[in-house]
N, C-alpha and C positions, 0 to 999 in steps of 0.2 A: 503493500499500499504506499505510506509515505517512507518506504524502507530506505529511500535515497538520504534523506534527511539526517536518519540516525545513524547510517553509515557514515556521512561525511562528520556528523557530531563526535562518533566515536573516535574516528581518525584523528580529529584535532586534539581531542582529550587524551589520546594516546601518546601524540607527540610531547605535551606537556609533562606526561608523567615519566617519559623515558629521556627525556634531555636537561637533566637537572644538575649534574655534577659540574664542579669549578675547580680549577686548579689554584694552589697557593702560589705567592710571589716565590720567584726561584731563589732568593736570598735567604729564605728560612732553612734552617738546618735540618739534618737528618734524624735529629734525636726523636722527632714525633712523626718518623717516616711513615707509621702506618695510619697517620690521622685523615681526615676527609678532605676531600677537594674543597676547600673554601677559603678565600683570601683573608689574610690575616695582617695585621701591621709588622714590619720587617722587624726582626728581633736585633738588638744592639749587642748581644753576646751569645755565644754558644751554649752557654747555661741557663739562659733565660727561659722560664717556663714558657709554653705554648699558651698564646691568647686563646679563649673560647668566646666566640661573639656570642652574646646573651640572645635568647629567643625573643622574636619581638612580640610586643603586646598585640592582643588581637584589635583590628581596626574596626570600628563602629560605624555603620552605614546607617542611611536613614531608613527608618522604619516604612515597609511597605503597606499598603492598605491591605486589610485581612481579606477582602475580596476584590480578585482582580476584574476589570471590566470584560464584559464580553466582547467576542470579536465581532458580533453583529454592529457594535456601536462604533466601529471605526469609519472614517469617511472614504476609505478606499474601495474599489470595486471588489466582487466576488472572486476575481482571479488573482488577488493579492490576499496571502495568508499571513498572519504573523503569529510566532511563538516565543514564549519565553524557555530559556535552557536552563536546567537545575542539575547540580551533582550535590548529593546527599542532602537534598533540600535547601540548598544553598543556590541564589539565583547567579549564575556565572555568564551570560550571555543570551542572544536571540537569534532567531533565524526568521528570515523573510523569504516566502516563494511566491514568485509570479509567473503567470501563466498567460503569454501575449498570443493572440491567434492573427496571423499575416496572411495575405492573399494564398500563398503557396507553401506556407510553412507554419508550424508551433514551435515558439521559443520560450522554454521553461528555464527560469534562473533560481538558483538558491544561494541566498547570501547569508553567511554565518559567521558570528563573531562571538569569540570566548575570551574571557579573562580569568586566569587564576593565578595564585602566587606560590613562587617557589622558593623557599627558604628566605622569605620576606621580600623576593622580586617579584612584582607584579608584571605579568607578561600576557599581551593579548594577541591571538591569533585570528586572523579573517581569512574567509574563504568565499569566493564567488565562483558558483559553477554554472555554467550556461549550455544547455543542450538544444538544438535544432532538429528537427524532425519533420516529415511531410505531414499534412493532415490526417492520415490514416497512421500515423504512429511509426513511420519508417525511419532509423536513424540516418541522419545526414552528419552531423558533426558535434563538435563541443569545444568550449573553450573553459579553462579553471585558471583563476589567478588566486594567489596565495600571498598574504602577509605575514610573515613567521617571525616578526620582531622588528629591531630596529634598523634592519640592512635593506628594506624595502621590499619591492614585490618580484615575485616570480609567475610566469605565466606561460601555460602549455596549451597548445591548440591541436586539436585532432580533427582529421577530416576524412571521411570514407570515401575512396575513390571508385569507380565503375567497375572495377576488378575486385571490391570487397576487401580491398586492403585499407588498413588503418593507418594513415601518416601522421605522427606525432612530432611535433615541434616544439622544443624549450629551448630557448637561448640559441647557441649555435649547434646543437644537438639534435639530430633528425633520425627517428626511427620507423621502420615499416614491421607491422605485425598485421596478422589474420583478425578480422573481426569476428568475434566468437558467434558461432552459427545460431541463429535465432534470439541473440541478445537483443533486449528493448532498453528504452532509455525512459525519460520521464513521461512524455506522451503515450507512449506504447504501452506502458505498465498502468497508466490511468485509464486507458480504453479498456484493458483487460479485466481491471476491477469493476468497471462499470458492465461489463458483459456478465460476470459472475454474481454481481450484487451482494447483498448481506444476508443471505439466507442462513440461517443456523445449522450448522453440520456440512456447509459446502466447504471443499478443499480443492486447492490446484496449485500448479507449479509455474514458474516461470523463469528466464534466465536474464538478468539485469546487468548491464554495463554501467560501473560507477567510475566517472573520470577521475575522481580525486585519487583513486587507487589503481588506474589503468588496468582493470580487471573486471571480469564477468563473475557475477554471485548466481548460484542457484537459491532461488527464492522458493520455500515453501509457505502457503498460506493456509490457515484454518481458522474458520468464522466459527464463533461461539454465540453465547446467548446476551440478551441485553442485561445490563446490571446498572445499578445507580453508581456513579463515578465523581469523587469530589475534584472540582476544578478551581482550586485556590479558594474555596469558599462557596462555589457555586456547585450544587448537587444536580447532576444531569443523568437521563438515561440514556446510555450509550451501547453500541455492539461491540463486544470485544473480538479482537482478532489476533491470533498468536501468529507471529511471523518469524521464520528462521531464514538467515542468509548465511551461506556458505560458499566457500572457494578452495580450490587445491592450493593456491598460494597465498590465501588469506586465513585468518581464523574463522570459526563460526560466531555470528551475533545472534542473538535472540532477543525479540521484543514483543511486548503485550501493548496492543495497539486499542484504541476506543475511538470508534466512528459515529458520527451523527445519521440519521436517517438521509441526509445528503450527500453521504458518502465524503465527509469532510473530517481529517484527522482532528481530534480535541486533545487527545493526550497519548503519549507513549512512554514506556519504562523498559529500560534494559541494563543489566548490569554488567560492569566492565571493571577488571582487575580489582575488584573488591569495593567498587564505587558503584552507587545507582544513580545512572543518568537518566533524566525525564526532559521531555519536551511538551509543553502545554499551550494550546492555542489561546489567544487572549488579544487585546486591543493593540494597536500600534503604540500607545502611550506606555502602556505597562511593558511591552517587549522592548522598547527601546529605553526604558528608564533604568535608574541606577542599580548596578549589580552589588552583591556582596563581594568581599574580599576573603576568599576562600583558600586557606593554606593545605596544600595537597601533602606536604612531605610528611605530617604526621603518620599518614596510613601508609606512605611509600617505604618507609625505612623499615626493613627486615630485621628483627633482632637474631643474633647468634647466641646459640645455647650456652657458649662459652668463649670467652675472649681467645682469639688466636694469635699466639705469640711469634715474634720474630718470622712474620709470614714472608719476608723477602727470602729468606733461608730454607722455607718449608718446600721439600720436594713434590709432595702431592697431598691433597685433601679430599677424603670421602665424606660427601653429605649425604646424610640420612633426612630424606623429605618426605613431608606427610601431606596429604590433602586436609584444606580445611572447609571444604564443600564437598557433600556427598557426591554430587554429579560432576566434579569437576575432572576434566580429562589433561592430564598434565603433559605437555609436551616440550623436550629439551633436546636441542640437536646434538646428535653424535659427531665428534670431530676427532681431529688426530690429538687434540689436548684433553677432550672430555669424553668420558666413557658413560653410558647410560644404561642401567639396569630397572626396568620397570617390573614391578612386583604384581603379584595377582590381585591385591586389593586396590591398586591403583597409586600406590606409594611409589617412590623412587630412591633409587641408591646410584648417586653420582659422584663419579670421581674425576677430579681435575687435576691433571700431572703436565706441567708446561713441557714440550719437547724441546731439546737442544738444536739450535740452527745449524744445520749442515754446512760445511765447508767445501771451498772449492766449485761452487755453482755459478756459471756465469749466467749473465743476462745480456740482451732481453731473452724471454721465454720462447724457446722453439719447439716445445712438445705439442701434444695432441689432446691432453685430457680436457674435456668440454668444459668442465666447471672453471678450469684456469683460463681457458680460451675465453670464456664469458667475462671472467674478471679482468680481462685487459679492454674490453671495450668502454669508451666513454657515455656516461647516463647523464640524467638531467641534475643531478646534484653531485656527480664524480665527473666534472668536465675536464679528463685527461687529456683532450685534444686542444684545449684553448693555450693559447702563446702563454699567457701569464703562467699558467700552471706547469707547462714544458720548461720555460725559463727557470722557474724556481726548482724543478726538479733536478735540472742540470748543477745548479748551484749547491743543491743539498748532496748529491752523491759524489760530485768532485771527479777524482780520475779512479776511483775504484772499478774493480772488474767484477768484484765477488757479490752475488746477489744479497748473501744474507748482510754482509758490511753494508751494502747499499741500502737496505731496509732499516738498519739501525741508525745509520746515518740520517736517513729520513726522519726517522722518531725523534731524534735528537733536534734536527731542525725545526720540526714543527713545533716541539716542545718549547723551543726559545722563540720562535717567528711568532707566534699568537701572544701579543703583548697585553692586550686586555681580555682577562678571564670571565667574561661577563655572562651572567647568567639571565642578562635581558634580552638576549638574541633567541629567539624562538627556535628556529633551524635554518641555518644558512648552507649555501652549496660551496662547493670547494672555490670557484672562482671568487665568490663573495667573501669568504675568509681570507683568501689571499691578498685581496684588496684592502680589507677593513683591519685585517689583524685581531679580529675579535671573536670571542666565542667561548662556549664550554667544552665537555668532553665529545658531544657529536659533531663540532665543528673541527676539533683535533682529528677526530676518527676520518672525516670525509676527505679532509684535505691530505692526511696520510695516505688515504687510499688513491686519492687521485694522482699523486706526486709517483706513487709506486707505479701505478699503471701508465704514466708519462714516459717511464723509462723502461718499460716492458716487463715489470714484475707484476704478475696478477695479484689484485689483492681485493678484500671484502671488509665491509663495514659490519661489526658484531654488536649486538645490543643485549644487554643483560645487567647484572648486579655484581657490584664489587664491594670487598669487604673493606672496612675502615674502621680503626679503632675509636676514632673521636669526630664528631661533626655537629658544629653547635653544642647542643645540649644532648644530642643523641651519641652513644656510645656503643663500641663493639657490635657492630651491624652491617646489613650491606644496602646500599642505596642504588638507584638506577645510573646506568652508566653505559659507555660505548666505546669500543676500540677498533682495532684493525687486525685484520690477518692478513699475511702476504704468503703466497706458493712458491717455495723455495725446494728445489730438487722434486721430490714427490710427497712434500710435506706443508701443511699449512701452520706457519710460524707465527704466533700472536705477538703485536707490538702495541703498546699504549702510550701515545704521546701525551696524552693528559696527565697520566700518572708520572710520567718521566718529568715532565714540566713541574709537578707539585713536589718533586724530590722523593718519590715513592721507588724508583728503580725500574718502573714500567711494570708490563704484565707478569702476575704471579698466580698461585694456585687460589687465589681468594677471588678469580674472577668465574662467575658462573652465565654460561651463554644460554640466551633464551631464543635469539633470532639471528640469522645471518643472511644479507642481501647485499645490494648494490649502492645502498647509501640513499637510496630514494625514501621519501617519508612514510609511503605505503608499506615498506618492509616491517615497520613497528606494529602494523595490526596482527602480525603472527603472533604475538604474546599476549594477547588481550584475554584467551583462555586458561592462561597459565599464572602471569604475574597476579598476585593479590589472592590467590587459591591455593597456596601451600605456606607450611613454615618448616624450618629446619629444626630438627627434633635432636640432632647430634653431628658433631663433627669429629672424624678421626684423621690426624695429621701425621705425615712421615718427614 
């Protein structure tokens, strides 16, 4: 139904939750090398105690009215719908959907704005997705523009040609891919909804293409009974519809949606990484009104059952991981550095053992491994074909001919090159980071991957959790993090420029990988069914 909005919403929320770590000043000493990535004043001597930033006091916002205005009170036409967006009952943004009928086509736009606080840094992500279709719902193309922080906008344009190929252009990167057979966009889905109606017991399936993730979702729709639903103080009788959207490349998303008799969405609820995300139909005034300031890090920091001492010298760590939700389907990737054993009860035993970098391997890569060859290509956020990136890559590697040494040099180069370890950057591409020299762990990761690819070393971006002994008032736990892995010889070597920058030494056994990809934002959606759904019951170190 309005599945597109909640996918874009979940996509934006996931970016917030996975891009929150920040490096310390390089001048800080190594005595607290297991501390979290957070900027602190420079120490004046090597014996000075590390500074712990106080947790900010909660921000008080204006009280909202107990009852939000009905969407019928708005001045706009029925083709414009407004929604307030909530996370754990806190208003964090809005969505606006517009449908415009033109002589030979239908143009549907979804504008979304979300603001959250990450460790007292408020960041706003804005997305505007436009789909163009024929009057009978045949896809023609799309545009999606994203503002992911202080570095400005990124724009992706997709056009379906007469041969059924999707041509995607983002910056100076152009990709061609097959249009998923039978995939619909906004208008096609709307027409399908009208066809099936709201009769209780009806169920149907569809394939829906979502521009924000550049992927098609298999959507299952099951229509339930009417029930009374609270819409911010208004109690309305609505039809419940359960929607499941899944993809091979992206995690499954589930939503409970509630529609009026005119088949207009009034409310939807979906769980994401331990949070409850809601969208509620309302007036323009309420949707665009003031948001709460919601600090997400309180729920995102995962406690360790015991402190992990001298982690940089630990050879391997085995994590005993238990589900915290009965229906959770925990998914951890198996890699050269991370071995996964899934138990019959759904729990997981995970062992992380960093590999030793092989010596004597030359670059550029000339092998035939499919994953490695894919990890050499430029992408929308890892623009390894850009001249700025290529010039930096040459500067970083110098005259070395050894691939492992080149990867290490790139790691150190990026650690020193990004001078402003800012949490105010939502998510930036490698080229944007190369120009601004700003960003947190995700910006370190995409720039590292881009520089590796630019010199012919296959590289991927990894997202997951990393152990820190102290971060603000949090101690001995795991925070959201991103790093890079490079293919050298026949193994994937992990490197972590953000940790290197913070004086932590780089990648270690305290890193738990949740997702691996090409650095594009949609890669983070793979983690929504795992993050927030487990706890670590025991750690064994060697």
